[in-house]
C-alpha positions as CSV (number, residue, x, y, z in Angstrom):
1,M,16.5,-14.3,-3.8
2,D,13.4,-16.5,-4.3
3,D,11.9,-15.4,-1.0
4,V,12.3,-11.7,-2.0
5,A,11.2,-12.2,-5.6
6,Q,7.9,-13.8,-4.5
7,F,6.9,-10.4,-3.0
8,F,6.8,-8.8,-6.4
9,T,6.0,-11.8,-8.7
10,R,2.4,-11.6,-9.8
11,A,0.0,-14.4,-10.3
12,D,0.8,-14.2,-14.1
13,D,4.5,-14.8,-13.2
14,A,5.4,-11.2,-14.2
15,Y,7.9,-9.4,-11.9
16,V,6.7,-5.9,-11.3
17,F,8.3,-3.7,-8.7
18,A,7.7,0.0,-8.0
19,R,8.3,2.4,-5.1
20,W,7.1,6.0,-4.4
21,G,9.0,8.6,-6.6
22,R,7.6,11.6,-4.8
23,P,6.7,12.7,-1.2
24,I,3.5,11.1,0.1
25,V,0.5,13.3,0.8
26,P,-2.3,11.3,2.4
27,V,-6.0,12.1,3.1
28,V,-8.5,9.8,4.6
29,F,-12.3,9.9,4.0
30,G,-15.1,8.4,6.0
31,V,-13.4,8.3,9.6
32,D,-13.5,10.4,12.7
33,D,-10.4,12.6,13.6
34,A,-9.1,10.1,16.1
35,T,-9.0,7.4,13.5
36,L,-7.6,9.8,10.9
37,S,-4.7,10.5,13.1
38,V,-4.0,6.8,13.6
39,F,-3.8,6.2,9.8
40,K,-1.6,9.2,9.1
41,G,0.6,8.1,12.0
42,A,1.0,4.6,10.5
43,I,1.8,6.1,7.0
44,E,4.4,8.4,8.7
45,A,6.0,5.4,10.5
46,L,6.4,3.5,7.2
47,V,7.7,6.6,5.4
48,L,10.3,7.0,8.2
49,L,11.2,3.3,7.9
50,A,11.8,3.7,4.1
51,D,13.7,6.9,4.7
52,H,11.2,8.5,2.3
53,Q,9.4,11.8,2.7
54,M,5.9,13.2,3.3
55,A,4.7,16.6,2.3
56,E,1.8,19.0,2.9
57,T,0.8,19.0,-0.8
58,D,1.7,17.3,-4.1
59,P,2.4,20.0,-6.8
60,E,0.7,17.9,-9.4
61,L,-2.2,16.2,-7.6
62,G,-2.6,18.0,-4.3
63,V,-2.9,14.8,-2.5
64,N,-1.6,11.4,-3.8
65,V,-2.8,8.9,-1.2
66,M,-6.6,8.8,-0.9
67,M,-8.2,6.3,1.6
68,F,-11.9,5.8,1.4
69,F,-14.0,4.0,4.1
70,C,-17.4,2.8,3.4
71,R,-20.1,0.4,4.7
72,D,-21.2,-0.7,1.3
73,W,-19.4,-0.6,-2.2
74,A,-22.6,1.0,-3.6
75,E,-21.7,4.1,-1.7
76,L,-18.7,4.8,-3.9
77,P,-20.4,6.1,-6.9
78,D,-22.0,8.9,-4.7
79,V,-18.6,10.3,-3.7
80,P,-18.2,13.6,-5.6
81,N,-15.8,13.4,-8.5
82,L,-14.5,9.9,-7.7
83,D,-15.5,8.8,-11.1
84,Q,-12.9,11.2,-12.5
85,L,-10.2,9.7,-10.4
86,V,-11.3,6.2,-11.1
87,P,-12.7,6.2,-14.7
88,D,-14.1,2.7,-14.5
89,L,-15.7,3.1,-11.2
90,I,-19.1,1.5,-11.9
91,P,-17.5,-1.8,-13.3
92,L,-15.2,-1.7,-10.4
93,V,-17.9,-1.5,-7.8
94,A,-19.6,-4.4,-9.5
95,K,-16.5,-6.4,-9.4
96,L,-15.9,-5.7,-5.7
97,Q,-19.5,-6.6,-4.9
98,A,-19.3,-9.9,-6.8
99,A,-16.1,-10.8,-5.0
100,D,-17.5,-9.8,-1.6
101,A,-14.1,-8.0,-1.2
102,N,-13.4,-5.7,1.8
103,Q,-10.5,-3.8,0.3
104,Y,-9.0,-2.7,-2.9
105,R,-6.0,-0.6,-4.0
106,I,-5.3,1.3,-7.3
107,F,-1.9,2.6,-8.0
108,R,-0.9,5.3,-10.5
109,F,2.6,5.7,-12.0
110,D,4.8,8.4,-13.4
111,P,6.6,8.0,-16.8
112,S,9.6,6.4,-15.0
113,G,7.3,3.7,-13.5
114,A,7.5,5.0,-9.9
115,I,4.4,5.2,-7.9
116,K,2.7,8.7,-8.0
117,A,-0.6,7.9,-6.5
118,C,-2.6,5.3,-4.5
119,F,-6.3,5.1,-4.0
120,V,-7.3,2.6,-1.1
121,F,-10.9,1.6,-0.7
122,L,-12.0,-0.3,2.5
123,R,-15.4,-1.7,3.1
124,M,-16.0,-2.0,6.8
125,D,-17.4,-5.6,7.0
126,A,-17.5,-7.7,10.1
127,H,-13.9,-8.8,9.6
128,L,-12.4,-5.4,9.3
129,E,-14.6,-4.0,12.1
130,A,-13.0,-6.6,14.4
131,V,-9.5,-5.3,13.6
132,P,-8.1,-2.7,15.9
133,A,-7.6,0.7,14.1
134,D,-3.9,0.8,14.7
135,T,-3.5,-2.8,13.3
136,L,-5.6,-1.9,10.2
137,A,-3.7,1.4,9.7
138,L,-0.3,-0.2,9.9
139,S,-1.4,-3.1,7.5
140,Q,-2.7,-0.6,5.0
141,A,0.4,1.7,5.2
142,A,2.6,-1.3,4.6
143,Q,0.6,-2.4,1.5
144,L,0.8,1.1,-0.1
145,I,4.4,2.0,0.6
146,L,5.5,-0.4,-2.3
147,L,3.7,-2.0,-5.3
148,W,3.6,-5.6,-3.9
149,S,2.5,-8.6,-5.9
150,D,-1.2,-9.4,-6.0
151,T,-0.3,-12.6,-4.2
152,A,2.4,-11.3,-1.8
153,F,0.4,-11.7,1.4
154,D,-1.8,-14.6,0.5
155,Q,0.0,-17.0,2.7
156,M,1.1,-14.7,5.4
157,P,0.0,-11.0,6.2
158,P,2.6,-8.1,6.5
159,L,2.1,-7.9,10.2
160,A,2.8,-10.2,13.1
161,V,1.5,-10.0,16.7
162,I,4.2,-9.9,19.4
163,E,3.0,-9.7,23.0
164,G,-0.5,-8.6,21.9
165,Q,0.9,-5.8,19.7
166,A,0.8,-5.8,15.9
167,V,4.1,-5.0,14.4
168,L,5.6,-5.2,10.9
169,R,7.2,-8.5,10.2
170,P,11.0,-8.1,10.3
171,E,11.4,-9.4,6.7
172,I,8.8,-7.0,5.3
173,A,10.5,-4.1,7.1
174,D,13.9,-5.3,5.6
175,V,12.4,-5.4,2.1
176,I,11.0,-1.8,2.4
177,R,14.3,-0.5,3.6
178,A,16.2,-2.2,0.8
179,A,13.6,-1.1,-1.8
180,Y,14.2,2.6,-0.8
181,D,18.0,2.4,-1.0
182,P,19.0,5.5,-3.1
183,V,21.0,3.2,-5.5
184,M,18.0,1.0,-6.3
185,P,15.7,1.9,-9.2
186,A,12.3,3.3,-8.5
187,A,10.7,0.7,-10.8
188,A,11.8,-2.8,-12.1
189,Q,10.4,-5.6,-14.2
190,D,13.3,-7.9,-14.2
191,A,13.6,-10.6,-11.4
192,S,17.4,-9.8,-11.1
193,H,16.1,-6.8,-9.1
194,A,15.2,-9.1,-6.4
195,L,18.9,-10.3,-6.1
196,R,20.0,-6.8,-5.5
197,L,17.2,-6.3,-2.9
198,A,18.2,-9.5,-1.1
199,A,21.9,-8.4,-1.0
200,R,20.9,-5.2,0.8
201,M,18.7,-7.1,3.2
202,T,21.7,-9.1,4.5
203,R,22.1,-8.4,8.1
204,P,25.6,-8.4,9.8
205,A,26.2,-11.4,12.0
């Protein structure tokens, strides 16, 4: 259970879990068509793994996954209407610049606590530039399919490299599958939830 619980136990020791409560509708800004198809393909792969759904449009929001690529965080305030989606955009940009961050995610939730939207911001620094597009896409898709802890991947990333190919680590895939089991709640704040997840991850001998 502890191994599972750490994926959703935040730095302040709070247990916070959420999965998507509606079909995912992604859009990607700042990339060419070829890269766009790679990212949408990665999201589709994770949605299939979770046995969740994608859709052409979200009836409330239009799109509910927005990925923004930039070269410098200072570009974000110039994106039309982004300040309406991210009310504290200017302080956020300052925070990201101060931390020299290269990625950031913001989740929005419905009244039940399920994920209803995710905004992903990627600053293409030297590190991210060196990552193959399909690897970066799969990593980002894995990190938006659930509300992971802010420390979940500090020690080990969600992907592993097998024979030169980046793949989802088996235990991460198992967590995602278990999290989307229809009998599991869309959101939880009690660590006993991790015990239920672990039970659904048990593989037959």
